[in-house]
C-alpha positions in Angstrom: -0.1 0.3 0.2 1.1 3.2 -0.6 2.1 5.8 1.6 0.1 9.1 1.7 2.8 11.9 0.4 3.2 14.3 2.7 3.1 18.1 1.5 6.7 19.9 1.2 4.9 23.4 1.9 3.2 22.2 5.3 6.4 20.6 6.7 9.5 22.9 4.9 10.8 25.8 7.0 8.7 26.0 10.2 11.4 28.3 11.2 11.1 30.5 8.6 7.3 30.4 8.7 7.7 31.9 12.3 10.0 34.1 11.9 7.6 35.8 9.1 5.4 36.2 11.6 7.1 37.6 14.1 8.5 39.8 11.9 5.2 41.0 10.2 3.6 41.3 13.7 6.6 43.7 14.7 6.1 45.9 11.0 2.5 46.1 12.0 3.0 47.3 15.9 5.1 49.9 14.4 3.7 51.6 11.7 -0.1 51.5 14.2 3.2 53.3 17.5 5.2 55.2 14.7 1.7 56.4 13.4 0.1 57.5 17.2 3.4 58.7 17.8 3.3 61.5 14.9 -0.4 62.2 15.7 0.5 62.7 19.2 3.0 65.2 18.5 1.1 67.3 16.4 -0.8 68.8 19.8 1.8 68.1 22.3 4.9 70.4 22.2 8.0 67.3 22.4 9.3 67.9 25.6 13.0 66.5 24.5 15.0 65.2 22.0 17.3 61.8 21.7 19.9 64.5 20.2 19.4 66.5 23.8 20.2 63.7 25.7 23.4 62.6 23.3 25.0 66.3 23.5 24.3 65.8 27.4 26.1 62.5 27.7 29.2 64.2 25.2 28.9 66.9 27.4 29.4 64.8 31.1 32.5 62.5 29.0 34.2 65.7 28.5 33.5 66.7 32.3 31.1 69.6 31.7 28.4 69.8 33.7 24.5 69.1 31.8 23.4 71.8 29.4 19.5 72.3 27.9 18.9 75.3 27.5 15.3 75.6 25.9 11.7 77.4 26.3 8.9 76.7 23.7 7.1 79.3 22.1 3.9 79.5 20.1 4.2 79.4 16.2 2.5 83.1 16.5 5.0 84.4 18.9 8.2 83.8 16.8 9.4 86.4 14.7 8.3 86.4 11.3 11.6 87.7 10.8 13.0 84.2 12.3 10.5 82.2 10.3 11.9 83.9 7.2 15.3 83.8 7.7 14.9 79.6 8.9 13.1 78.8 5.3 15.4 81.5 3.4 18.6 79.6 4.5 17.5 75.8 4.7 14.7 75.6 2.5 13.0 78.4 0.2 10.3 75.7 -1.2 9.3 74.8 2.2 5.8 75.8 1.3 5.6 73.8 -2.1 7.1 70.6 -1.8 5.5 67.4 0.3 8.6 66.8 2.6 11.5 66.2 -0.4 12.9 68.7 -2.5 14.5 66.1 -5.2 16.5 69.2 -7.3 18.8 69.6 -4.3 18.2 66.2 -3.3 20.0 65.4 -6.7 23.0 68.4 -6.6 23.7 66.8 -3.2 24.4 63.8 -4.8 25.9 65.1 -7.8 28.7 67.1 -5.2 28.7 64.1 -2.8 29.7 61.6 -6.0 32.4 64.1 -7.1 34.4 64.1 -3.9 33.7 67.4 -2.8 32.2 68.5 0.7 29.5 66.8 1.7 25.8 68.4 1.3 23.2 67.1 2.8 20.0 68.2 0.6 17.8 68.2 3.5 14.2 70.4 3.6 12.9 71.7 6.8 10.0 68.7 6.6 13.1 66.3 7.2 15.3 67.8 9.4 12.3 67.9 11.8 11.6 64.4 11.5 15.3 63.9 12.1 15.4 66.1 15.0 12.2 65.0 17.4 12.0 61.4 15.8 15.6 60.2 15.2 19.1 60.2 16.5 22.1 61.6 14.6 24.0 59.8 11.8 24.1 59.5 8.8 23.3 55.6 7.8 21.0 54.5 4.5 18.9 53.1 7.5 18.4 56.0 9.3 18.2 58.2 6.4 15.4 55.3 5.4 13.4 56.3 9.1 13.9 59.8 7.9 12.2 59.8 4.9 9.2 57.5 6.6 8.5 59.9 9.0 8.7 62.8 7.0 6.0 61.5 4.9 4.2 61.7 8.2 4.6 64.9 9.6 3.7 66.3 6.4 0.4 64.0 6.3 -0.8 64.4 9.4 0.8 68.0 10.5 0.9 71.3 9.1 3.0 73.2 7.6 2.7 75.9 10.1 3.1 72.8 13.2 6.4 71.2 11.6 8.5 75.1 11.5 7.0 75.6 15.0 8.5 72.7 15.9 11.7 72.9 13.8 12.3 75.9 15.4 11.9 75.3 19.4 13.8 72.2 19.1 16.9 72.5 16.6 20.4 73.0 18.1 21.4 76.6 18.1 24.3 76.3 20.0 26.4 74.3 22.4 23.5 73.3 24.8 20.9 75.7 24.0 17.7 74.8 21.1 15.3 76.8 19.8 14.5 80.2 18.4 13.6 81.4 22.3 16.8 79.8 23.9 19.4 81.3 21.2 17.6 84.9 20.9 17.7 84.7 24.3 21.8 83.8 24.8 23.1 85.9 21.6 20.7 89.0 22.3 19.2 88.7 25.8 15.2 89.4 24.0 12.7 87.5 23.5 12.7 85.8 19.9 9.2 87.9 19.1 12.0 91.0 19.3 14.3 89.6 16.5 15.3 92.2 14.1 15.9 90.7 10.1 19.6 90.6 10.7 19.8 89.0 14.3 17.3 86.3 12.7 19.8 85.5 9.6 22.8 85.8 12.0 21.4 82.9 14.0 20.1 81.2 10.9 23.8 81.4 9.1 24.6 79.2 12.3 22.4 76.5 11.5 24.8 73.9 9.6 27.1 73.9 12.2 25.9 75.8 15.7 28.2 74.2 18.0 31.3 75.5 15.7 30.0 79.2 14.4 28.8 81.2 16.3 26.7 85.1 16.5 28.7 86.0 19.6 31.9 85.4 17.0 30.5 85.4 13.9 33.4 84.9 11.1 33.9 86.6 7.7 32.4 83.4 6.0 29.2 83.5 8.7 28.9 87.3 7.6 28.3 86.0 3.7 26.2 83.9 5.0 24.0 86.4 6.8 24.3 88.7 3.4 23.0 85.6 1.2 19.9 85.1 3.7 19.3 88.8 3.4 19.1 88.8 0.3 16.7 85.7 0.3 14.5 86.9 2.5 13.8 90.0 0.3 12.5 87.6 -2.6 11.0 85.2 -0.5 7.5 85.6 -1.4 4.8 85.7 2.0 4.9 83.1 3.7 0.9 82.0 4.0 0.2 78.9 6.3 
């Protein structure tokens, strides 16, 4: 009597099937948690970021005391000069794109491929996603997560909220985070009172805020300030 054949599909790779099920569940949980996280931060101001934590660990390792100077300020209370300076310096198409400036990304790839100084090409939306949800770094894995969270905040947040969070959490000096803390540190005033020149000088230091400072602006930083001021004149109204 012939023995019944056992289906190979049912007996082959039980470990692979189990691993696939676990991976699927992890993926679904990640999607649900990340979407909930993004939606929650549309209404809740992030109290701290991973970058702030890591910077304090670095300070402690260098024998310095902890330092996190920050004060949240509502969007309407941020100087229009600061808003326009940030957009002019970092992302002039901020109100038009859906999170990515593909022309800037192409230019960055071309420049980096030629071995020139590494350029990021990141939009304000990408920088916000990176600062709020991720860790510092340049790996492709982190870039993938950055793109994912950028799409989420573009879907669930308004442009106004993205710029508000950006100007409240980004690093603007050693232990200084956000426009209000920067204005107080460098000019002894609230950011609502920043002049065009002052806002442009703060924005000129965005790419390397721990090395560059408005208090001791080099000729290079002054030139960046000049370019930002020129862009501010050409920038159309920020209609949110």
